[in-house]
C-alpha positions in Angstrom: 54.6 -1.8 -99.8 54.1 -4.9 -102.0 51.4 -3.5 -104.5 52.2 -6.4 -107.3 50.9 -9.9 -107.6 51.6 -12.3 -110.1 49.3 -15.1 -110.8 50.8 -18.0 -112.8 47.5 -19.7 -114.3 48.7 -21.3 -117.5 48.7 -24.9 -116.3 46.3 -27.6 -117.7 44.7 -28.9 -114.6 44.7 -32.4 -115.6 43.8 -33.8 -112.2 40.2 -32.4 -112.9 39.7 -33.7 -116.1 37.1 -34.0 -117.9 36.0 -30.7 -115.9 39.0 -28.7 -117.0 39.1 -30.0 -120.5 37.4 -26.5 -121.6 37.4 -24.7 -118.3 40.5 -23.3 -116.4 41.1 -25.0 -113.2 41.4 -21.7 -111.5 37.8 -21.1 -112.5 36.6 -24.2 -110.4 34.1 -22.7 -108.0 34.5 -23.2 -104.2 30.6 -22.8 -103.4 30.1 -19.5 -105.2 33.3 -18.0 -106.3 36.1 -19.4 -108.5 39.6 -20.3 -107.0 41.4 -17.5 -108.5 38.9 -14.6 -106.9 39.9 -15.8 -103.7 43.5 -15.6 -104.3 42.8 -12.1 -105.5 40.7 -11.1 -102.5 43.7 -12.3 -100.2 46.0 -10.3 -101.9 43.8 -7.2 -101.9 43.6 -7.6 -98.1 47.2 -7.5 -97.9 47.5 -4.0 -99.8 48.0 -5.2 -103.3 46.3 -3.7 -106.3 48.0 -4.4 -109.3 47.7 -7.9 -110.5 49.5 -9.8 -113.5 48.2 -13.3 -114.9 50.5 -15.7 -116.8 48.0 -17.4 -119.0 48.1 -20.0 -121.8 45.6 -21.3 -124.5 42.1 -21.9 -123.3 42.5 -19.5 -120.3 40.2 -16.7 -121.5 37.6 -17.3 -119.0 40.0 -15.7 -116.3 40.3 -12.5 -118.3 36.6 -12.2 -118.6 35.8 -12.9 -114.9 37.9 -9.8 -114.1 36.1 -7.6 -116.8 32.6 -6.2 -117.0 29.9 -8.5 -118.5 27.6 -6.0 -120.1 25.0 -8.6 -121.3 24.8 -10.4 -118.1 24.6 -7.1 -116.1 22.0 -5.9 -118.3 19.7 -9.0 -117.9 19.9 -8.8 -114.1 20.1 -5.1 -113.4 17.3 -4.3 -110.8 16.8 -7.8 -109.7 18.0 -9.5 -106.4 20.5 -11.4 -108.5 22.4 -8.0 -109.2 23.9 -8.1 -105.6 25.5 -11.3 -106.3 27.9 -9.6 -108.6 29.0 -7.2 -105.8 32.3 -8.9 -104.7 33.7 -9.1 -108.3 32.6 -5.8 -109.4 34.4 -4.1 -106.1 37.7 -6.1 -107.5 37.2 -4.7 -111.0 36.5 -0.9 -110.0 39.3 -1.0 -107.3 42.2 -2.8 -108.9 44.3 -3.1 -112.3 44.5 -6.5 -114.0 46.9 -7.3 -117.1 47.6 -10.5 -118.8 50.5 -12.3 -120.7 51.1 -15.7 -122.1 53.4 -18.3 -121.2 53.7 -20.0 -124.6 55.5 -23.2 -123.6 55.0 -25.1 -120.3 58.5 -25.1 -119.0 57.7 -25.1 -115.2 56.7 -22.6 -112.6 60.1 -20.8 -112.8 59.5 -20.0 -116.5 55.9 -19.0 -115.9 57.0 -16.5 -113.2 59.9 -15.1 -115.6 57.2 -14.8 -118.4 55.4 -12.5 -116.1 58.4 -10.2 -115.9 57.0 -7.4 -118.4 54.1 -7.2 -115.9 56.3 -6.8 -112.8 59.3 -4.7 -113.6 61.8 -3.7 -111.3 59.3 -4.3 -108.2 59.2 -6.6 -105.3 55.9 -8.6 -105.9 53.7 -11.7 -104.5 53.1 -14.8 -106.3 49.9 -16.7 -105.6 49.1 -20.2 -106.9 45.4 -20.1 -106.9 44.8 -23.9 -106.6 46.5 -23.3 -103.0 43.5 -21.8 -101.1 44.6 -20.2 -97.9 42.8 -18.5 -95.1 44.3 -16.9 -91.8 43.1 -17.7 -88.6 39.8 -16.6 -87.5 39.8 -12.8 -87.1 43.4 -12.6 -88.0 45.3 -11.6 -91.3 45.4 -13.8 -94.3 48.9 -15.5 -95.5 49.9 -12.9 -97.9 49.2 -10.0 -95.4 51.2 -11.8 -92.7 54.1 -12.2 -95.3 54.0 -8.7 -96.3 54.6 -7.5 -92.9 57.5 -9.7 -92.8 58.8 -8.3 -95.9 58.6 -4.7 -94.5 60.8 -6.0 -91.8 63.4 -8.2 -93.7 63.3 -6.9 -97.2 63.9 -10.1 -98.9 62.4 -13.2 -100.6 60.0 -15.1 -98.5 58.2 -18.5 -99.1 55.3 -19.8 -97.2 55.9 -23.3 -95.7 53.9 -25.8 -93.7 54.6 -29.1 -92.2 53.6 -32.1 -94.4 53.8 -35.8 -93.6 57.3 -37.4 -94.6 55.8 -39.7 -97.3 54.4 -36.6 -99.2 57.6 -34.5 -99.6 57.8 -35.7 -103.3 54.8 -33.3 -104.0 56.5 -30.1 -103.0 59.9 -28.0 -102.7 61.0 -28.8 -99.3 63.6 -26.6 -97.4 66.0 -26.8 -94.3 67.3 -23.7 -92.5 68.1 -22.0 -89.2 65.4 -20.8 -87.1 65.4 -17.0 -86.6 62.1 -17.1 -84.3 59.2 -19.1 -84.0 57.7 -20.0 -87.2 60.5 -17.9 -89.3 63.5 -19.9 -90.8 66.6 -18.6 -92.7 66.7 -21.0 -95.6 70.2 -22.9 -96.0 68.8 -25.8 -98.6 65.9 -26.2 -100.8 65.1 -29.4 -102.8 62.3 -29.8 -105.6 60.2 -33.0 -104.7 62.4 -35.0 -103.0 62.0 -38.6 -102.2 61.1 -39.0 -98.5 64.4 -40.7 -97.8 66.1 -37.6 -99.4 64.2 -34.7 -98.0 66.0 -32.2 -96.0 62.9 -31.7 -93.7 59.3 -32.0 -93.8 58.9 -28.2 -94.1 57.0 -27.8 -97.6 56.9 -24.7 -99.6 53.3 -23.8 -100.7 51.8 -21.6 -103.2 52.5 -18.3 -101.8 55.6 -16.3 -102.2 56.9 -12.8 -102.0 60.0 -12.3 -104.4 62.5 -9.5 -105.0 62.9 -8.4 -108.6 66.5 -10.0 -109.0 64.8 -13.4 -109.1 64.2 -12.8 -112.6 67.8 -12.6 -113.5 68.7 -15.6 -111.3 65.7 -17.5 -113.4 67.1 -16.7 -116.7 70.3 -18.4 -115.7 68.7 -21.4 -113.9 69.0 -24.6 -116.2 66.0 -26.8 -116.3 66.0 -29.2 -113.2 63.2 -31.7 -111.9 61.0 -33.1 -114.9 63.2 -30.9 -117.3 61.5 -27.9 -116.3 62.8 -24.6 -114.8 62.0 -24.7 -111.1 61.6 -21.6 -108.9 62.9 -23.7 -106.0 66.3 -24.0 -107.9 66.2 -20.2 -108.5 65.2 -19.4 -104.8 68.3 -21.7 -103.7 70.7 -19.7 -105.6 69.1 -16.7 -104.3 69.4 -17.9 -100.8 73.2 -19.0 -101.1 73.8 -15.6 -102.3 71.8 -13.4 -100.0 68.7 -14.3 -98.0 65.5 -16.2 -98.5 63.0 -16.7 -95.5 60.7 -19.7 -95.0 57.4 -18.6 -92.8 55.5 -21.3 -91.3 52.1 -19.3 -91.5 49.1 -19.0 -89.3 46.2 -20.3 -90.9 44.6 -23.1 -93.2 45.6 -24.1 -96.6 43.8 -26.5 -98.9 45.3 -28.2 -102.0 42.4 -27.5 -104.3 44.7 -29.1 -107.4 43.4 -32.6 -105.7 40.0 -33.7 -105.5 40.3 -34.6 -101.9 41.5 -31.0 -100.9 38.9 -29.3 -103.1 36.1 -30.8 -101.6 37.5 -30.3 -98.1 37.9 -26.6 -99.2 34.4 -26.5 -100.2 32.9 -28.0 -97.0 35.0 -25.6 -95.1 33.8 -22.5 -96.9 30.4 -23.6 -97.0 30.3 -24.1 -93.1 32.5 -21.6 -92.1 32.2 -18.6 -94.6 29.2 -18.9 -96.8 26.7 -19.6 -94.1 27.7 -17.1 -91.8 
């Protein structure tokens, strides 16, 4: 039912300088695949096949990754190395990829709005590639879990997880009424609150399913925290006028926007996925 997925990938990745001076942070490899490919594979497993990327200056490597490299493939054709391209070839052959630019860094809400021409009047997922997510062993991925919920409730859904109380100022934080175990009807949402001002310790992470009316709401959302257009503020408006759900997903999430999270994710993938 959800076929389109948007990747806001215009950020600078300053926490990984100097590595990200000339390379997009979304192309940083977790063992042998870049972060952004893991996100696309998760979306494909959830039934999505139409991908939009909101890029910026210096992000050409992402578009090149989801395209055929004739020179490279000519050099390795017929060798054992050719099979190493199998996963990305499959993605390229079976899915569609489109790109647009966010010409100013005005926040995640603005980045999502910049992708409106790629989404149209359709419900869609949003993936922040530096949040690397895996479902429980043998179970569905996070986006697939959320897509199943959308089929039932037909409203916007954000993935949430509990975080330490002293880390709420790194996230959008929600409060709400429990509908059932792990699912909340959101009544409040605050962007990066101080621990003493946070409505809970339930933090939004980089997986969303959004209904297309969010674009008009973002257009009418004034700049918020840090002078940026925050998707959290737009979602709060949507929640107050309709319904937004928070879903405590089943699985693991690694904050690969931080050095510690990136190393932790690399060790997890190497030991639990790559070696197996």
